[in-house]
Structure formats: structure tokens, C-alpha cells
N, C-alpha and C positions, 0 to 999 in steps of 0.2 A: 524558417517556419516557427521555431521556438520563440524568437523575438516577437513575432506577430501574435502568438498565443499568450505568452506570459507577461509581456511588458504592460498591457493595459490592466491585467489582474493585479500584478505586483504594485502598480501605481495606485490602484484603488485601495488596496489594503494599507498602503503607506499613509495616504492622506486621510482615510476614514478613521484609522485607529488613533491618529494624532488630532486631527481637526474636530472629531466628534467626541473628544474626551470631556468628561465632567466627573469630578470626585470630591471627596471631602474627608474630614476627620471629626471625631467627637471627643471632647475633653470634659472632665468633671473637676470642680473645685469644691472641696468639702471644708467649710470654715468651722472654727470652734463654735461660733454662734450659728446654729443650723439654719436660722432664718435668712442668713446672708449667703448661704451656699447656692451653688448652681451646678447641678450634677449632669447637665446636658448642654454643653456649649458646642454648637455645630459651626464648623468652618468649611465653607464650600469654595471650590475654585475650579476653573475650567480653561479650555483653550481661549485665548492665546497666552495664558499664564502670566498675566500682569499681576503678580502676587502682591506688589506693594499697594495695589488698589483694593485688596481684599481686607476688609475691616471687620472687627468683631468686638464685643464688649464682654468683660469678665468682672466678677466681683473682686473688691479689694479686701474683703473680710475686715474692714474698718468702718463699721456703720453700713449704711445703704449706698455708699458711693460705688460708682462703676468706673472701670478703667477701659478706655478705648485703645485697641491695639490694631496693628496691621502686620501681615506677613512680610517677609523680607525677600527682595529679589524681583527681577523682571527678565523672563526668558521668552518674551514675545517675539523678539527679532529672529532668533534661531528657529522657533516653532513656525512662524509665518513664512520664513524663507523655505523651510522644509516642505510645508504644505503647498506653497506656490510652485516649487519645482515638480512636486508630484502631480499637481493638476495639469501643468503644461506638458509634462511627459505623457500623461494619459491622453490628452487631446492630440498630441503629435503622433503617438502610436496608433490611435484610431484613424487619423488621416492617412498615415503610411499604410495601414492595412487596406484601406479602400483603394489607394493607388496601386498597391501590389496586385490586388485581385482584379480590378476593373480597368486600370489604365497602365498595363504593363508596357505596351508599345510606346506610349508617350513618356513613360518613366525612363526608358532607355534611349530616347531620341536626343541626339547631340551630346549625349553623355552628361547632361545637366542634372538629371534626376539622381543618378548615383553619387555625383559629386556633392550635391546639396545634402543628400542623405548621410554621406560620410561625415561632412562637417558638423551637421546637427547631432549625429551620434556621438562624436568626440566631445562636443560642448555639453551634452546632457550627461555623459559619463563623468566629466569634471564636476558638474553641478551636483550630481548625486553624491559624489565623494565629499564635497565641501558641505553640502546640506546635511548629510547624515552625520558627519563628524561634529558639526556645530550643534545639531539637535541632541546628539548623545551627551555633549557637555551641558547643554541647557537642561536636559532631563536630570542629569546628576545634580544640578543646582536646585531644581524643583523638589527633588527627593529630600535634599538637606533642609530646604526652607519649610517643608511641610512635615518634617519629622516631629512627632508629638513631643519628644523631649526638647527639641529646639523651640517649639512654640510655648511649652510650659515654662521655659527659662525666661521668657519675656514677661511673665506675669509677676507682679510684685507680691501678690498673696502667696504664691508658691515658694517664695524665698523665706517664708516664715515656717519653721519646723512644726509649729502647732497645727498648721493647715495641711490637709491631704489633697494633693493634686495627682491626677492619673489620667491615662488615655483610655477611653472607652473602646474606640476602634481606630485603626490607622487607615490612611488612604490606600486604595488598590491601584497599583501601577502596572498591572500585567499588559493592558492594551498599549500603554506608552512604550513599554519594553518591546512589544511586538512591532510597533512602528519603526523603531530603530533597526530592528532586524531586517524588516522589509526594505528599509532605506539602503542598507548595505547590499542586500540581495539585488536591488535595482541597479546599483553601481556595478556589481559583477555581471549582471545580464547585459547592460549597455556596453560595458568595456569589452566583454567577450564578443559582442556583435561587431566591433570595429573592424576586425579582420575580414569578416564575411562581406561587409559593405565595401571595404577597400578592394576586394577582388572584383567587384562589379564596376569599378571606376576605370577610366582610361589610363590612370597612372600605373595600375598593375599590369595591364596589357602592354603598355609601352616599355615597362621594365623587363617583361619577358622577351620582347623583340630585341631589346638591347643586349640581353644575355645570349640569345640564340644566334645573332649575327656573327659575333666573333667565332663561335663554334663552327658555323657553316664555312667561314673563310678559312679556318684552320684545316678543316677536312678537305676542302677543295684544293688548297695549296699542297696538302700531303699527297693527294692523288696526282697532281701535276708533277711533283717531284719524283714519284715512282715511275711515271711514264717516261720522263727524261732519262732516268737511270737505266731503264730497260733499253731505250733506244741507244744510249751511249754504250751499253754493254754489247749490243749487237753490232754496232759500227766498229767498236774496238776489236771484236773478234774477226770481223771481216778484214780489217786492215792488217791484223796479224797474219792471217792466212795469205794475204796478197804479198806481204813482205817475205814470207817463207818461200814462196814460189821461185823467185829469182835466185835465191841463195842455193837452192837445190840444183838449179840449172848450172850455176857457176861451178858447183862442186862436181857436177858431171862432166864438165869441160876440162878438168885438170889432167886426165891421162893423155889428152891429145898433145901435150907439150913434149914429153919424152919420146913418143912415137915418131913425131916429126923430126926429132934430133937424130935418132938412129937411122932414119931413112936418109938423112943428109950424109951421115958417115958412110 
């Protein structure tokens, strides 16, 4: 039940916080010649974070010339893979919810439903782990590439001590951090659900039968051994009593020997 409730929600939070992100930073370059300064250099970037395609112009502080620069890095592969996994996990969890509620009988028919559900759950657990780890590394690269100090180091005007370069505001990465957290929460949720899905498959029931059969055979053989021991004990006692009978009779016949001898004398 927890899987049905939380899986779609966690998937929505994962791809919404990553796929819907757009941010930016603002820099200022104050040249010695104030007419050449630019105190509001806006640099915007968004999903899928192809930062090498984000270009901007800055003053050179050497006349009216402008320098065209671009951010460094490309995290589109990890970001797109993460969002793709989240979208397909959301769609599958919705479909599974409908099947669990309205088609429970067909789900358990011929054991195909639980087996398919088990395999898909294992696959999505692996994909969530890989996608979240890759996106965490990609987000780290995005933070480095969009760091104002890193961007200012690319400007030739900022390499001259007479010019003043500073960051007006830095990009806000809180939603991207949230996407990574929800990515690993999705992995924990799907991985934890593997056992519960496995219990519904025929593999689990066949394993229980395999474990119960030796126990039943052991108990039945123990009962048979006890029965034979009792019967053996009773027969043994009977035979001992039968053997004692004749010996006592023979012992009773011993006085007849001397008596017959005296009579002869």
C-alpha cells in the first residue's frame, strides 16, 4: 500500500524539481573607465544543463570591445536520464495502482502478474540508483561551472587589478538538491518493495513448499520409529516371559530325581 501511495508522489517530485528548473546568476564588472563598465551581467541556464551552449558578453575594459564567453560543462546526459527514469516510474506506478485496485484477479492469474511486477521493480530499483548517482555527480559539476568565482575567472577584464569584478547574486540550487534527495528516496522505496512483490510470486511459495516437505518427512519417520520401538519392546517382554516359564517348570522337576532313587533302595 505504501508503494502505491508514495511511488507516484516521489516520482513527481523527482522529475518536477529537476526538469522544471531554471536559474541564473548576476555579475558586475566595474572598469576604471566607468563608461565601459557593466554592472548587471545576467547569465541564465536551465534544464537540461547544456552549459557550454550558454553564452554571454562582458566588457573588456579596453575601449568599447566586448568579450563573448560561455559556461563550461555539459550535464544534460545525467539530467535527462534521471528525468526519464522518473517519468517512466511515475507511469508504471500509476498503471500498477490501477491493476492492483481494479484487476486483482487477473493480476494473480497464472502467476504472470506478480512475476512481471517483481522483475520491473528490480529494474526500476537499479535505474533509480544509477540515475540518482549520476545526477548527483552532474549537479556537482553544474554547481562548479556556475560558481560566480569560476565565471569571473574566465573574464580578461577581471584579471586586471584596477578593475572591480564581483557577483551580485548566486544561483539558487535548492530545488536541484531536492531532486537528488527524492531520487535516492525513490531508490529506497522501490528496493524496499522488492521483498513484498517477491512474496506474491510463485518462487516464494515453491520455496516454502520445498522447506516444509523435509520437515514433514522427518516428523513422519520419527513417528514410525517410535511405533516400531514400542512394538519391539512389547514383543521382547512377551518372549522373555515365555522363556521364563519352562525354566521354572524344570526347576520344579528337580526333587523328583532323589525321591525316585530312595524308592529304589
